[in-house]
C-alpha positions in Angstrom: 0.0 0.0 0.0 1.3 3.5 -0.9 1.7 5.7 2.1 -0.2 9.0 1.8 2.4 11.9 1.9 -0.2 14.7 2.3 1.9 16.7 4.7 4.9 16.6 2.5 3.0 17.5 -0.6 1.3 20.4 1.3 4.7 21.7 2.3 6.0 21.4 -1.3 3.1 23.3 -2.8 3.1 25.8 0.0 6.7 26.6 -0.7 6.4 26.7 -4.5 2.9 28.1 -5.2 2.1 31.8 -5.4 -1.2 33.6 -4.8 -1.8 35.5 -8.0 -5.3 36.7 -7.3 -5.8 40.1 -9.0 -6.2 42.8 -6.3 -9.6 43.9 -7.4 -11.1 40.4 -7.2 -9.9 39.3 -3.8 -13.4 39.7 -2.4 -14.8 37.2 -5.0 -12.1 34.5 -5.8 -8.7 33.2 -5.1 -6.1 32.2 -7.7 -3.0 30.0 -7.0 -0.2 29.1 -9.4 2.5 26.5 -9.0 5.3 25.7 -11.5 5.8 22.2 -12.8 8.7 20.5 -10.9 11.3 18.5 -12.7 12.3 16.7 -9.5 11.3 13.0 -9.7 10.8 13.0 -5.9 8.0 15.5 -6.2 6.2 13.4 -8.8 6.6 10.2 -6.7 5.3 12.1 -3.6 2.3 13.6 -5.5 1.3 10.1 -6.8 0.7 8.9 -3.3 -2.5 11.0 -2.9 -4.0 9.9 -6.3 -6.7 7.3 -6.7 -5.8 4.1 -8.5 -7.8 5.2 -11.5 -5.7 8.4 -11.7 -2.5 6.4 -11.5 -3.8 4.2 -14.3 -4.5 7.2 -16.4 -1.0 8.6 -15.7 0.6 5.3 -16.8 -1.1 5.7 -20.2 1.0 8.8 -21.1 3.7 7.8 -23.5 5.9 10.8 -22.7 7.3 11.0 -19.2 7.0 14.7 -18.9 3.3 14.5 -19.7 2.9 11.8 -17.1 4.7 13.8 -14.4 2.6 16.9 -15.2 -0.6 14.9 -14.9 0.4 13.5 -11.5 1.5 16.9 -10.2 -1.5 18.8 -11.4 -3.9 16.2 -9.8 -2.1 16.6 -6.5 -2.2 20.4 -6.9 -5.9 20.2 -7.5 -6.3 18.5 -4.1 -4.0 21.1 -2.5 -6.3 23.9 -3.8 -9.3 22.0 -2.5 -7.8 21.8 0.9 -7.0 25.5 0.8 -10.5 26.4 -0.2 -12.0 24.3 2.6 -9.4 25.4 5.2 -9.0 21.8 6.2 -6.0 19.8 7.4 -7.4 16.4 6.3 -5.3 14.2 4.1 -5.2 15.3 0.4 -6.1 11.8 -0.7 -9.5 12.4 1.0 -10.2 15.4 -1.1 -11.8 13.8 -4.2 -13.1 15.9 -7.0 -15.9 14.8 -9.3 -16.7 16.3 -12.7 -19.8 17.4 -14.4 -20.6 15.9 -17.9 -19.0 19.2 -19.3 -15.8 18.6 -17.2 -16.3 21.2 -14.5 -14.6 19.9 -11.2 -16.5 20.1 -8.0 -16.5 18.7 -4.5 -19.8 16.8 -3.9 -19.9 17.7 -0.2 -19.4 21.4 -0.9 -21.4 22.2 -4.0 -21.4 25.9 -3.2 -17.7 26.1 -4.0 -16.9 26.7 -7.7 -13.5 25.5 -8.8 -11.5 25.9 -12.1 -8.1 24.5 -13.1 -5.8 24.7 -16.0 -2.2 23.8 -16.9 0.5 24.1 -19.5 4.0 22.7 -19.7 5.3 25.4 -17.3 2.8 25.2 -14.5 -0.7 24.9 -13.0 -3.3 27.4 -12.0 -6.3 26.9 -9.8 -9.2 29.3 -8.8 -12.1 28.9 -6.5 -15.0 31.0 -5.1 -18.0 30.5 -2.9 -19.9 33.5 -4.4 -19.1 33.5 -8.1 -18.7 31.2 -11.0 -15.0 31.2 -11.9 -12.9 30.1 -14.9 -9.1 30.1 -15.4 -7.0 29.2 -18.3 -3.2 29.2 -18.9 -1.6 28.9 -22.3 2.0 28.3 -23.4 2.5 31.4 -25.4 5.9 30.2 -26.7 4.0 27.9 -29.1 4.6 28.7 -32.8 1.3 29.5 -34.6 -0.2 32.0 -37.1 -2.2 34.3 -34.9 -4.0 36.2 -37.7 -5.1 33.0 -39.5 -6.4 31.4 -36.3 -8.1 34.6 -35.2 -10.1 34.7 -38.5 -11.1 31.1 -37.8 -12.2 31.5 -34.1 -12.6 35.1 -33.2 -15.1 37.9 -33.9 -14.3 40.5 -36.6 -13.3 43.1 -34.0 -11.1 40.6 -32.1 -9.4 39.6 -35.3 -8.7 43.2 -36.1 -7.2 43.6 -32.6 -4.8 40.7 -33.3 -4.0 41.9 -36.8 -3.4 45.4 -35.5 -0.1 44.4 -33.9 3.1 43.1 -35.3 5.2 40.0 -34.5 5.3 39.0 -30.8 2.6 41.6 -29.8 0.1 40.0 -32.2 1.1 36.6 -30.8 0.4 37.8 -27.3 -2.9 39.4 -28.2 -4.1 36.1 -29.7 -3.2 34.1 -26.6 -4.8 36.7 -24.3 -8.1 36.5 -26.2 -8.0 32.7 -26.4 -7.3 32.3 -22.7 -10.0 34.7 -21.8 -12.6 32.8 -23.9 -11.6 29.5 -22.4 -11.8 31.0 -18.9 -15.2 32.5 -19.6 -16.6 29.2 -20.8 -15.4 27.5 -17.6 -17.1 30.2 -15.6 -20.4 29.0 -16.9 -19.5 25.3 -16.6 -19.0 24.8 -20.3 -16.1 23.8 -22.6 -15.0 24.6 -26.1 -17.9 22.8 -27.8 -20.2 25.5 -26.4 -18.5 27.9 -28.8 -15.7 30.5 -28.5 -18.1 33.0 -30.1 -20.3 32.9 -26.9 -18.0 35.6 -25.4 -16.4 38.6 -26.9 -13.7 40.8 -25.3 -11.9 44.1 -25.8 -8.3 44.4 -24.8 -7.9 48.1 -25.2 -8.2 50.7 -23.9 -9.0 48.4 -21.0 -9.9 44.7 -20.7 -13.6 44.1 -20.7 -16.3 41.6 -21.6 -18.5 43.1 -24.3 -20.6 40.0 -25.1 -21.8 37.0 -22.9 -24.7 34.6 -23.2 -28.0 36.3 -22.3 -29.1 33.2 -20.5 -26.2 33.7 -18.1 -27.1 37.3 -17.4 -25.2 39.0 -20.2 -21.9 40.8 -20.1 -22.7 42.9 -17.0 -22.4 39.8 -14.8 -18.9 39.0 -15.9 -15.5 40.4 -15.1 -12.2 39.5 -16.8 -8.6 39.7 -15.6 -5.2 38.8 -17.0 -3.2 36.9 -14.4 0.3 38.2 -14.0 3.3 36.2 -12.7 3.0 32.9 -14.5 5.6 33.4 -17.3 2.8 32.2 -19.5 -0.5 33.7 -20.7 -3.2 33.2 -18.0 -6.7 34.6 -17.6 -9.4 34.7 -14.9 -13.1 35.3 -15.6 -15.7 35.6 -12.8 -19.4 35.4 -13.1 -21.8 37.0 -10.6 -24.4 34.4 -9.9 -26.9 36.4 -7.7 
């Protein structure tokens, strides 16, 4: 039987994670970021709090770095759950379920809304007891054609915003809009199949939500933020539910 190393994992993430909650949203949500560790000991330690089904999923990854990232992010998810609950119980006892759209939740605390995302550099988690929340983090070092993809997935105004910049700035604008849209979808418990066109954003003169699903209260119920300090492109969207 694998010994649960919850205390050790808690110490590891406490030391490595950073609170990146935007100042203006501290009243509504909390955001934590943790970098991926290349230390094999960290991965072995994190695996001790996973379910057998999660370890089986990890073993299916053909690339070791992908396997390590999966194990670490599942442990980080439990770490965030413990922080949200303010509990000292073992991390292996904090078990997330998922809706049919993939939104993670704790069945014993349905009032808490969680969202998680990861890229090859790190993991980000957000939670709130008063708002729907969504986070997304993207590896903005990936090579792509921002204008071409913007034409495929973004609105006309958003595409013009991407095309209005040159080189790296255009690249950054694309990833900002993409991460905002993914975060917004998560804030209503949906995924990409719901449609990236469900939300529209302006980046300048200031970041704002200009279109959101009327059935979810329209744009006035949503607030969007770029998360600084991840060395990647990360976004948070909150949704007022009452």
